C-alpha positions as CSV (number, residue, x, y, z in Angstrom):
1,M,1.7,17.7,-16.2
2,N,-1.9,17.3,-15.1
3,P,-2.5,18.5,-11.6
4,I,-4.8,16.4,-9.4
5,R,-7.1,18.3,-7.1
6,L,-7.5,16.5,-3.9
7,Q,-11.1,16.2,-2.7
8,D,-13.0,15.4,0.4
9,S,-13.8,12.0,-1.1
10,D,-10.1,11.0,-1.4
11,A,-8.1,8.6,0.8
12,L,-4.5,7.5,0.8
13,L,-3.7,3.7,1.1
14,V,-0.2,3.0,2.3
15,I,0.6,-0.7,1.8
16,D,2.7,-2.8,4.1
17,M,5.6,-0.5,5.1
18,Q,6.8,-3.0,7.6
19,Y,10.4,-3.8,8.7
20,D,10.3,-7.3,7.2
21,F,9.6,-5.8,3.7
22,L,12.4,-3.2,4.0
23,P,16.1,-3.9,3.2
24,G,17.5,-6.1,5.9
25,G,14.1,-7.7,6.7
26,S,13.2,-11.3,6.2
27,L,11.5,-10.5,2.9
28,G,13.1,-7.1,2.1
29,V,12.2,-5.4,-1.1
30,P,15.2,-3.9,-3.0
31,E,15.3,-0.1,-2.4
32,G,12.1,-0.4,-0.4
33,D,13.5,2.2,2.0
34,Q,13.6,4.7,-0.8
35,V,9.8,5.1,-0.7
36,L,9.7,6.3,2.9
37,A,10.3,9.9,2.0
38,P,7.8,10.2,-0.8
39,I,5.2,8.3,1.2
40,N,5.7,10.6,4.2
41,E,5.3,13.6,1.8
42,A,2.0,12.1,0.5
43,M,0.7,11.4,4.0
44,A,1.5,14.9,5.0
45,R,-0.4,16.4,2.1
46,F,-3.4,14.3,2.8
47,A,-3.3,15.0,6.5
48,A,-3.0,18.7,5.9
49,R,-6.3,18.6,4.1
50,G,-7.9,16.5,6.7
51,L,-8.1,13.5,4.3
52,P,-7.9,10.0,5.7
53,V,-4.8,7.8,5.6
54,Y,-5.1,4.0,5.7
55,A,-2.0,1.8,6.4
56,S,-2.2,-1.9,5.7
57,R,0.0,-4.5,7.3
58,D,0.6,-8.3,7.0
59,W,-0.3,-9.6,10.5
60,H,0.5,-13.3,10.2
61,P,0.3,-16.2,12.7
62,E,3.6,-18.2,13.1
63,D,2.2,-21.0,10.9
64,H,0.9,-18.9,8.1
65,C,0.2,-20.7,4.8
66,S,2.4,-18.4,2.8
67,F,5.5,-19.6,4.7
68,A,7.9,-22.1,3.1
69,A,7.4,-24.5,6.0
70,R,3.8,-24.9,4.9
71,G,4.6,-25.1,1.2
72,G,4.2,-21.4,0.6
73,P,6.5,-19.3,-1.5
74,W,8.0,-17.0,1.2
75,P,10.2,-17.2,4.3
76,P,8.5,-16.3,7.6
77,H,7.7,-12.6,7.7
78,C,5.5,-10.1,9.5
79,V,4.5,-12.4,12.3
80,A,2.1,-10.5,14.5
81,E,3.5,-8.6,17.4
82,T,7.1,-9.0,16.2
83,R,9.5,-6.2,15.2
84,G,9.4,-7.5,11.6
85,A,5.7,-6.8,11.5
86,A,6.0,-3.3,12.9
87,F,5.8,-0.2,10.7
88,S,9.1,1.5,10.1
89,D,9.9,4.1,12.7
90,E,10.7,6.4,9.7
91,L,7.2,6.1,8.5
92,A,5.4,9.3,9.8
93,L,1.9,8.0,10.1
94,P,-0.7,10.6,11.0
95,A,-2.1,10.1,14.5
96,D,-5.5,9.2,13.1
97,T,-4.2,6.6,10.6
98,V,-6.6,3.7,10.2
99,I,-4.7,0.4,10.5
100,I,-5.8,-2.5,8.3
101,S,-4.5,-5.9,9.3
102,K,-4.6,-8.6,6.7
103,A,-3.8,-12.3,6.3
104,D,-4.1,-12.7,10.0
105,T,-5.4,-16.3,10.0
106,A,-3.2,-19.3,9.3
107,D,-4.9,-20.8,6.3
108,V,-5.8,-17.7,4.2
109,D,-3.3,-15.5,2.4
110,A,-4.1,-11.9,1.3
111,Y,-2.0,-9.7,-0.9
112,S,-4.8,-7.2,-1.2
113,A,-5.7,-4.8,1.7
114,F,-9.3,-5.4,0.7
115,N,-9.1,-9.2,1.0
116,G,-10.8,-10.4,4.2
117,T,-10.9,-7.0,5.7
118,A,-13.5,-4.3,6.2
119,L,-11.5,-1.7,4.2
120,A,-14.1,-1.3,1.3
121,D,-17.0,-0.8,3.8
122,H,-15.0,1.6,5.9
123,L,-14.1,3.7,2.8
124,R,-17.7,3.7,1.6
125,G,-18.9,4.6,5.1
126,H,-16.7,7.7,5.1
127,G,-17.8,8.8,1.6
128,I,-14.5,7.9,-0.1
129,T,-14.8,7.4,-3.9
130,R,-11.1,7.7,-4.9
131,V,-8.1,6.1,-3.5
132,F,-4.4,6.8,-4.0
133,V,-2.2,3.7,-3.6
134,C,1.5,3.5,-2.6
135,G,3.9,1.2,-0.6
136,L,5.3,-2.3,-0.9
137,A,5.5,-4.3,-3.0
138,T,4.5,-3.0,-6.5
139,D,4.2,-6.5,-8.0
140,Y,2.3,-8.1,-5.1
141,C,0.3,-6.3,-2.4
142,V,0.2,-2.9,-4.2
143,L,-0.9,-4.5,-7.4
144,N,-3.6,-6.6,-5.8
145,T,-4.8,-3.7,-3.6
146,A,-5.2,-1.4,-6.6
147,L,-7.0,-4.1,-8.7
148,D,-9.4,-4.8,-5.8
149,A,-10.0,-1.0,-5.3
150,L,-11.1,-0.9,-9.0
151,K,-13.2,-4.0,-8.6
152,N,-14.9,-2.4,-5.6
153,G,-15.8,0.7,-7.7
154,F,-13.2,3.1,-6.3
155,E,-11.4,5.5,-8.7
156,T,-7.8,4.5,-8.3
157,V,-4.6,6.5,-8.6
158,I,-1.2,4.9,-8.2
159,L,1.9,6.7,-7.1
160,P,4.8,4.8,-8.8
161,E,7.6,6.8,-7.3
162,A,6.3,5.8,-3.8
163,M,6.4,2.0,-4.5
164,R,9.1,-0.6,-5.2
165,A,8.9,-4.1,-6.6
166,V,10.2,-7.5,-5.5
167,N,11.0,-8.3,-9.1
168,V,11.2,-12.1,-8.7
169,Q,11.4,-11.9,-12.5
170,P,13.1,-8.9,-14.1
171,E,10.6,-6.1,-14.8
172,D,7.8,-7.6,-12.7
173,G,7.3,-4.1,-11.3
174,E,7.0,-2.5,-14.7
175,R,4.5,-5.1,-15.7
176,A,2.5,-4.6,-12.5
177,I,2.2,-0.9,-13.2
178,A,1.1,-1.5,-16.7
179,H,-1.4,-4.1,-15.5
180,M,-2.9,-1.5,-13.0
181,R,-3.1,1.1,-15.7
182,E,-4.7,-1.3,-18.1
183,A,-7.3,-2.2,-15.5
184,G,-8.3,1.5,-15.1
185,A,-5.9,3.0,-12.6
186,T,-4.3,6.4,-13.2
187,A,-0.7,7.0,-12.5
188,A,0.4,10.2,-10.9
189,T,3.5,11.8,-9.5
190,L,3.8,13.7,-6.2
191,A,4.7,16.8,-8.3
192,E,1.3,16.7,-9.8
193,L,-0.3,16.7,-6.4
194,E,2.3,19.4,-5.4
195,Q,1.3,21.6,-8.2
196,E,-2.3,21.4,-7.2
197,A,-1.4,22.2,-3.6
198,A,0.5,25.3,-4.7
199,A,-2.4,26.4,-6.8
200,A,-5.1,25.7,-4.2
């Protein structure tokens, strides 16, 4: 076990923990609700050190290009201002969480929290050089966010126990984790952060 020492230049990125992506939602990720507890624990650790938490959300118009009615691959989901687009009530977001809305225009999709948003500039403006990524879904928005974090020059740590995959094809999630690691991301467990916290 290799403890990771949290630093002032760290931020936590929580990806798309919205009702429509949780079991029972219009695009529910299997076992997606099982990541709520580990994500809440991660957020609490970051908040306790005064480190920023960013929460991304799909914030689609009713006629978004990713919807099947427009030839996209998905059923309608996360339409802005609907309950499906809301963060889970069980997600204990810190009061100062920065909300990042993405894919909020009809003709542009965005799996990555960096795509079409000011996330990279906001992170740099606050001196962030390393991001920790968790949320839904491993093989789509988490994958693309982590890859874009690396492309934008951020050291990137993924938290596999705090993410779940859609798995349109079996083992898509495992392949996504391998892809992120091959691209340069480090994988860590909460226990590794926990050990650091106990030793700090």
